[in-house]
TIDO-599417 format. One record per atom (N, C-alpha, C, O, CB): residue in three letters; x, y, z. Coordinates in steps of 0.2 Angstrom, whole numbers, plus 5000, padded with zeros to 4 digits. Glycine has a CB too. Example, Ala and Ser with C-alpha at 12.3 -4.5 7.8 and 13.67 -1.06 7.14 Angstrom:
ALA506649725039
ALA506249785039
ALA506649845039
ALA507149835042
ALA505749785045
SER506449895035
SER506849955036
SER506450005039
SER506750065040
SER507049975029
This chain:
UNK500449945000
UNK500050005000
UNK500450065000
UNK500950075004
UNK499550005006
UNK500350114996
UNK500750174995
UNK500650215001
UNK500150215004
UNK500650214989
UNK501150255003
UNK501150305008
UNK500650365007
UNK500650395001
UNK501850335010
UNK500250375012
UNK499750435011
UNK500050495015
UNK500350485020
UNK499050415014
UNK500050555011
UNK500250615014
UNK499750645019
UNK499150635018
UNK500450665009
UNK500050685024
UNK499550725028
UNK499050765025
UNK498450765027
UNK499950765033
UNK499250805020
UNK498750845016
UNK498250805013
UNK497650825012
UNK499150885011
UNK498350735011
UNK497850695008
UNK497350675013
UNK496750675012
UNK498250635005
UNK497650665019
UNK497150645025
UNK496650695026
UNK496050685027
UNK497550625031
UNK496950755026
UNK496450815028
UNK496050825022
UNK495450845023
UNK496950875029
UNK496250825016
UNK495850835010
UNK495250785010
UNK494650805008
UNK496250835004
UNK495450725011
UNK494950665011
UNK494450685017
UNK493850675015
UNK495250595012
UNK494650705023
UNK494150715028
UNK493650775026
UNK493050765027
UNK494550735034
UNK493950825023
UNK493550885022
UNK493050865016
UNK492550885016
UNK494050945020
UNK493350825011
UNK492950805005
UNK492250765008
UNK491750775005
UNK493350765001
UNK492350735013
UNK491850695016
UNK491350735020
UNK490850715022
UNK492050635020
UNK491650795022
UNK491250835027
UNK491350815034
UNK490850825038
UNK490550845025
UNK491850775036
UNK491950745042
UNK492350795047
UNK492850825044
UNK492350675042
UNK492250795053
UNK492650825058
UNK493250785060
UNK493250725058
UNK492250845064
UNK493750815063
UNK494350775065
UNK494050725070
UNK494250665071
UNK494850815068
UNK493550745074
UNK493250695079
UNK492950635076
UNK493050585079
UNK492750735084
UNK492550645071
UNK492250595067
UNK492750545064
UNK492650485065
UNK491750615062
UNK493250575061
UNK493750525058
UNK494150485064
UNK494250425063
UNK494250575054
UNK494250525069
UNK494650485075
UNK494250435078
UNK494450375079
UNK494750535081
UNK493550445078
UNK493150385081
UNK493050335076
UNK493150275078
UNK492350415082
UNK493050345069
UNK493050295064
UNK493650255064
UNK493650195062
UNK492850325057
UNK494250285066
UNK494850255065
UNK495150225072
UNK495650205073
UNK495450295062
UNK494750235077
UNK494850215084
UNK495550245087
UNK495950215089
UNK494950145084
UNK495550315086
UNK496150355088
UNK495850415091
UNK495250425092
UNK496650365083
UNK496250465093
UNK496050525096
UNK496050585091
UNK496350585086
UNK496450545102
UNK495650635093
UNK495650695088
UNK496250725088
UNK496550755083
UNK495050745091
UNK496650725094
UNK497250765094
UNK497750725090
UNK498250755087
UNK497550755102
UNK497750655089
UNK498150625085
UNK498050645078
UNK498550655074
UNK498150545086
UNK497450645076
UNK497250665069
UNK497450735067
UNK497750745062
UNK496450655068
UNK497450775072
UNK497650845071
UNK498350855070
UNK498650885065
UNK497450885077
UNK498750815074
UNK499450815073
UNK499750785067
UNK500150805064
UNK499850775079
UNK499450735065
UNK499650695059
UNK499450745053
UNK499850745048
UNK499250625058
UNK498850775052
UNK498650815047
UNK499150875046
UNK499250905041
UNK497950845048
UNK499350905052
UNK499850955052
UNK500550935051
UNK500950985051
UNK499750995059
UNK500650875050
UNK501350845049
UNK501750865055
UNK502350865054
UNK501650875043
UNK501450875061
UNK501850885067
UNK502050825070
UNK502450815075
UNK501450925072
UNK501750765068
UNK501950705071
UNK501850645065
UNK501450655061
UNK501450685077
UNK502250595066
UNK502150535061
UNK501650495064
UNK501650485070
UNK502850505060
UNK501250455060
UNK500850405062
UNK501150345064
UNK501650325060
UNK500250395057
UNK500950305069
UNK501250245070
UNK501050195065
UNK500650205061
UNK501150225077
UNK501250135066
UNK501150075061
UNK500450065060
UNK500150035055
UNK501550015063
UNK500050075065
UNK499350055065
UNK498850115064
UNK498350105061
UNK499150015071
UNK499050175066
UNK498650235065
UNK498450255058
UNK497950265056
UNK498850285069
UNK499050255054
UNK498950275047
UNK498550235043
UNK498050255040
UNK499650285044
UNK498650165044
UNK498150115040
UNK497450125043
UNK496950115039
UNK498450045041
UNK497350135049
UNK496650145052
UNK496350205049
UNK495750205047
UNK496750145059
UNK496750265049
UNK496450325046
UNK496250315039
UNK495650325036
UNK496950385047
UNK496750285035
UNK496550275028
UNK496050225027
UNK495550235022
UNK497250245024
UNK495950175030
UNK495450125030
UNK494750155031
UNK494250145028
UNK495550065034
UNK494750195036
UNK494050235038
UNK493850275033
UNK493250275031
UNK494150275045
UNK494350315030
UNK494150355024
UNK493950325018
UNK493450345014
UNK494750405023
UNK494350265016
UNK494150225010
UNK493450195011
UNK493150185006
UNK494650175009
UNK493350175017
UNK492650135019
UNK492050185017
UNK491550165016
UNK492650115026
UNK492250255018
UNK491750305017
UNK491750325010
UNK491250365008
UNK491850365022
UNK492150295006
UNK492050314999
UNK492650354996
UNK492650374990
UNK491450354997
UNK493150365000
UNK493750404997
UNK494250354994
UNK494350294996
UNK494150445003
UNK494550384988
UNK495050344985
UNK495650384985
UNK495650444983
UNK494850324978
UNK496250354987
UNK496850394988
UNK497250384981
UNK497350324979
UNK497350374994
UNK497550434978
UNK497950434972
UNK498650454974
UNK498750504978
UNK497650484967
UNK499150414972
UNK499850424974
UNK500250434968
UNK499950424962
UNK500050364978
UNK500850444968
UNK501250454963
UNK501450524962
UNK501550564966
UNK500950424956
UNK501550544955
UNK501750614954
UNK501250664955
UNK501350714957
UNK501850614946
UNK500550644955
UNK500050694957
UNK499550664962
UNK499050644961
UNK499650704950
UNK499850664968
UNK499450634974
UNK498850674975
UNK498850734974
UNK499850624980
UNK498350644977
UNK497650674979
UNK497150624982
UNK497350574983
UNK497450714973
UNK496550654982
UNK496050604984
UNK495450624980
UNK495350674977
UNK495850614992
UNK494950574980
UNK494350584976
UNK493850534979
UNK493950484982
UNK494450564968
UNK493150554978
UNK492650504980
UNK492450464974
UNK492450474968
UNK492050554982
UNK492350394976
UNK492150344971
UNK491450364969
UNK491050394974
UNK492150274974
UNK491250354963
UNK490550364961
UNK490150314965
UNK490350254967
UNK490450344954
UNK489450334967
UNK489050294971
UNK488950224967
UNK488850214961
UNK488350324972
UNK489050174972
UNK488950104969
UNK489550074965
UNK489550014963
UNK488350104965
UNK490050114965
UNK490650094961
UNK491150054966
UNK491350084972
UNK491050154958
UNK491349994965
UNK491849964969
UNK492550004969
UNK492650034965
UNK491949894967
UNK492949994975
UNK493550024975
UNK494049984970
UNK494049924969
UNK493850004982
UNK494350024966
UNK494750004960
UNK495349964963
UNK495549984969
UNK494950054956
UNK495649924959
UNK496249884962
UNK496849924962
UNK497249914966
UNK496349824957
UNK496849984958
UNK497450024958
UNK497150094959
UNK496650114956
UNK497850024952
UNK497450134963
UNK497250204964
UNK497450254958
UNK497250304958
UNK497550234971
UNK497750224953
UNK497950264947
UNK497350254942
UNK497350294937
UNK498550234944
UNK496850214943
UNK496250214939
UNK495850274939
UNK495650294944
UNK495850154941
UNK495750304933
UNK495450364933
UNK494750354930
UNK494650334924
UNK495750414929
UNK494250374934
UNK493550364932
UNK493150434934
UNK493550474937
UNK493150304935
UNK492550444933
UNK492250504935
UNK492150514942
UNK491650494945
UNK491550504931
UNK492650554945
UNK492650574952
UNK492750644953
UNK492950684948
UNK493150534955
UNK492650674958
UNK492850744960
UNK493450734964
UNK493450694969
UNK492250774964
UNK493950764962
UNK494650754964
UNK494850814968
UNK494650874967
UNK495150744959
UNK495250804974
UNK495550854978
UNK496250844978
UNK496450794980
UNK495250864985
UNK496650884975
UNK497450874975
UNK497750894982
UNK497450924986
UNK497750914969
UNK498450894982
UNK498750904988
UNK498750974991
UNK498750994997
UNK499450894987
UNK498551024986
UNK498451094988
UNK497751114989
UNK497551174989
UNK498851144983
UNK497351064990
UNK496651064991
UNK496251094985
UNK495751134985
UNK496451104997
UNK496651084979
UNK496351114973
UNK495851064970
UNK495951004970
UNK496951114967
UNK495251084968
UNK494751044966
UNK494751034958
UNK494851084955
UNK494051064968
UNK494850974956
UNK494850964949
UNK494250914947
UNK494150864950
UNK495550924947
UNK493950934941
UNK493350894939
UNK493650834935
UNK494050844931
UNK492850934935
UNK493350774936
UNK493550714932
UNK493250724925
UNK492950774924
UNK493350644935
UNK493350664921
UNK493050674914
UNK492350684913
UNK492150724909
UNK493250604910
UNK491950664918
UNK491250674918
UNK490950714924
UNK490350724925
UNK490850604918
UNK491450734928
UNK491250774934
UNK491050844932
UNK491350874927
UNK491750774939
UNK490550874935
UNK490450944934
UNK491050994936
UNK491350974941
UNK489750964937
UNK491051044932
UNK491651094934
UNK491451124941
UNK490851134943
UNK491651144929
UNK491951134945
UNK491851164952
UNK491951234952
UNK491851264957
UNK492451134957
């Protein structure tokens, strides 16, 4: 599994409309831990980062890694792709919280 960056975690949380408290509860950690990780003030331990990522993915977020890391929401009813590099009609949020429309997504 590719490494997820702190700004991707924050972008995914915001894209879902979740508070830090809600993400912390979903990942079985604390709000303070989520805040520190998002601010890159602390590194996540071996279990916290996968728990945060899993909670966000279960809610419909897909993490994109590589040269253009970001996050996007899966289309309703769409299974999670085998590779996060698969591009389908999603609303994407890049590392600078830039919103980009997918091929069939409405312009933001």
